[in-house]
N, C-alpha and C positions, 0 to 999 in steps of 0.2 A: 540182199538185193533180190527182187522178183521181176521176172520178164514175162510180159503178157503179149500174146499174138492175137490179133483180130482178123478173122477169116474174111470179113466183109470189106475191111478197109485196107488190108495188106499192110498194116502198120505194126511195128514192134517197139514197145516202150519198156525202159528199165527205170525203176525208182525205188526209194526206201519208204515202204508203206507204214501207216499207223497200225495199232492193234486192231482197230475196227476194220481197216482195209484188209488186213491179213485174214480176219474172220470171214469177210465177204469173199476173198479169193479162195478160201478153203471150201466154202459152199459151192462156188463156181466149178472148182476142180472136181468135187464129188459128183456134181450134176453132169458135167460134160467130159470128164476125163482129161488126161494130159494137162496142159496149161492153157488150153484154148477156151476163151470165154466169148459169149455172144456180144454183139455190138453195143448194147446199152451200157454194160459195165465199163467198157473201154471209154465210151463217151463221157461217163461220170468222171473217170480218172483224168481225162484230158481237160475237163472243165476245172477240176480241183487244182491242179498245178503242183509244183514241188514245195515242200515245207520251207518256211522262212523264219529264222530265229530273230527274236526282238533285240533292239539296240537302244541304249540310253540316249536321250536328247541332251542338249546343253542345260546346265542348271539355270533356274530363274535367278533374278536379282535377290539379294538378301532382303528380308522383310524389315520394317521398322523395328527398333528395339522395343521389347515388351513393356518397358517402363520409360517414363520421361525424366527420371532422375535416379542416380546411383546405379545399382547392378541389376541386369536382366538378361534376356536371351533374344536371339533372332534366328530365323530359319530361311532355308531356300530349298526348292524341290525340283525334280526332273521327271520326265515321263518316258515310259518304255514304248515310244512310238517312232523311233528313228533307226530301223523300221519297226512297225508293230508286228508281233508274232502272228504268223498265218500258216494255214495248212498243217497245223500240228507242230510248228516250230517252237523252240524253247523260249520261255519268258526271260526277261532281264535278271541278272544276278546282282545283288547289292541293295543298299537302302535307297528309298525314293526321296527321303528328306534328310538334310543335314542341319545340325543346331550348333551355335557357338555363343559364347558370352559376349555381352556388350555393356556399356556403362554410359551414363549421362552426368550432368553436373550434380553437386550435392543437393539433396532434397531440402525444401524449406523446413525450418524448425520454428514452430510457433512458441512464443514466450509463455512462461508460466510464473505465477506469483510464488514468491518464497513465503516462509512463515512470518507472521506479523512480529514486530519488535515488542518488547515489554511496554506497558502503558507508562506514559510520562507521569511525573508528579502532578497533583491537582494544581490548577492555575492560581488557586487562592489557599490561604491557610485557615480560613474560617468561612462558614456558610457555603454558598453555591458557586461552583466554577466548572471548568471542563478539563479533560485530559485526553490525550491522543496516543495512537500508536500507528506505525507505518510499516509498509512492506515494499519489496523491490521486485521488479519484473526480470528476475535472473535465474529462475529455476524451472526450465532453462531460460537463457537469454535468447531473444529472437535472433535468428540467423538465416542467411541465404534467402531473404525475402519473406520470411515467416511473419505471421501476424503478431502484433504487440499484445500485451495483456489487456483484458477488458475489465473495467471496474475502477474503483477509487484506490489511490495509493495510500491514503491516510483515512483513518476512522477517528471519530470524535464521540465522546460520551460525557454525560454529566457526572460530576463528583461533588462531594460536600464534606465540610469539616465541622467542627463544633461551632456554636453560635459566636458571632463576632462580639468583642467587648463593647459595651455601651457606656460611654462616659455620662456622669450625672450632670444635670442642668438645673439652675435656680428657677423656681417658679416666681410669680409676681409677689412683691411685698404685700403684707397685710396692711390694713389701715393703721394709722398711728393710735397708740393707746391714749387714754386720758392722761392729763398732766399728773405727775406724782404728788403734787401738793395743791391745796385749794387757795393758798395765798403765798406771796413771795415767789422765789425761784425754785423750779424743780426740773424734771425731765420727763419726756415720754419716748416710747419705743415703737418700733414695728419690726416684724420678722418675716422670714421667707423659708421655704423648704426646698431641699435638694431632690425634687421629684419630677422634674420636667425636662428630660426623663429622669427616672431613678437609676443610679448606677447598677449595672448588671453584667454578669459573665466576666468579672475582673476589671470592668471599666473604672476610670478614676472618679473619685468623689468630687463634689463641687469645691472650688477654691474661693475663699473669701469669708466674710463674717455672715453669720446667720441672722444677726440682729443689728439694727442701727438705732442709735440714741441721739436725741437732740434736746436742747434746752427749751423750757417752757416757763411761763410765769403767770401768776394770778395777781390780784390786788395786793397792796401792801398788808402785811400781817399786823393786827392790832398790837400796840405797845412796842413796836420795833422802830426806834428812831433812825436806824441806819440799815435799811434792807440790803441784803447781800445779793448781788447780781453777778453772773458770769456768763461767758459765751465762748464757743469755739470759733476759731477763724474759719473762713471758707477753705475748702480743699484746694490743694495745689493742682496743677495740670497732671494728667496721667504721664507716668514715665514711659520711655520707649519700651517696646516689646523686648523681652529678654533673649529672644532668638531671632534669626533672620529668615528662618523657614520652619514650617510645621507649627505646632501649638505650644503656647507658653503662657506667661502671666505678665501683667504690668500693675503698677501701684500708684497711689496718690496719698498724700498725707495732709494733716492740719495740726495747728498748734493751739494749746490752751492759753492764749495770751490776749484774749479780747473780752474783758481784761484778764490779766494774770491773777490767779488767786492771791489774796493778801489778807494779813491780819487774821489768820486762822480760817479764812473762807475755804469752802469746799473746792476741790479740783474738778475739772470737767468730767462729765460722765459720757462714756462711749469710746469707740475705737479711734485711735489716732491715725491708723492707716487702713485703707481699703485696697483690696486686690480683686482683679477681674481677669478673665481669659482674654488672650489675644492670639492672633495667628498671622503667619506670613504665607507666601506661596508654598506649595508642597516641596519638601526636600527631595533632592535628586537621589535616585536609587540606582546604584551600579548593578549591572547584570551579573549573574552567577551561573556556572555550568551545572546542569542536572547530571545524574548518573548516566554513564554510557548504556546504550541498549545492548542486548545480546549480539554476539557475532552472527552475521548472516550465513546462510548456507554457502558452501564453496561454489564458485562461478562455473565449475566444470564437474562432470561426473567421473572423469578419468583424466589422468595426467596431472599437470600443474596448473593452478588457478589462483584466485584471490578471494578473500572474504572481508567484509567491512562491518564496522559498528559506528553508531552516531550518537550524538548528544545534543541537547537543546539549551539555549541560553535563556532559561526561564526559572531559575532557582536562586534569586528572583529574576524576573524579566526587567530589563532596563526601563526606567521611567523618569519623567521630568528632567530630561537632559543628562541622566546618569550614563556612565561609560558602558559600552557593550563588552561582551566577554572577549578575552584574549586567548588565542590558540585555535587549533583546527576543530571543526565541527565533526569531522569524520576521520576514522583511523582505518588503515588497510594493512592486512598481513597475508603472507603466502599460505596456501593450503594445497593439498594434493590428494588424489584418489588413486585407485588401482591403475596399472598401466592400460593405455587405450588399446583396443584390438587393432590389428593390422589387416586391412582388406586387400587381398590379392586379386588382380584383374587378369583373366585369361582371354586370349584372343582366339 
């Protein structure tokens, strides 16, 4: 403690000076002796006042959490102004800011595409068709308002097999040949080729006779008192088609009885039976399951989830009223990953 007496104001003051004030008092003492200083020094001291230590004010409210979802932090602060340090008083002791953990709802998880399944079998067994493969939006699956996957779930591409079989077809008959005799009774023929189209790539050849024969006659032969004549009867109606669906054949026939050969006369020349193609509506085709796709990725990256695989009813695809496949299109099995991490929230 230092005591200062002022001779002009007859005032005595006692206070705890700062280092600077002590230095000034020492100069005053050396100049004037004793502890008496002139009026201006005392006036400065009276104006300055006694030291005041700083004090913490109340903390502000906590700030908003630093994140809008899951785990973050928030802070609050206070000021050293209650009161503010003055006249050399001590500043506040302690931290100006406090921090604590905070948490919000789970963050949105945007969906991600899993790996494509294997390509399906080609939709046809010959020539040009298509095949597909698909993927699922489960790697990861959208959650907590996250966006779904962008893009197509299924891809399609062209595929091809060997050329399809081509069944042969009869071309138009040629003209009739000249009669085989110049007098009496004979025969003439006409023919056709199996080239409209020609069988190819294992297709069936044409069904039926390549050649037709009919009776013909000229003037009576000289010296023959009893000319021989013969004729085939008209063909019967065509028989019913041998199948009720798809492709088959039907026939018609004729008899050598108009007249019947007699007394050593020649039998009729030509085929007794003709055959031609016939067809009904397409036969029904029952659907068949194709091979299963590969198993999808597990629906979770940790803990327990599921994975699936699928198959299509396209081997073959049902057609013309055939039955669809029986059984499930999709199979599901359990899968698991490593244990999920445990998140601890501190307050």
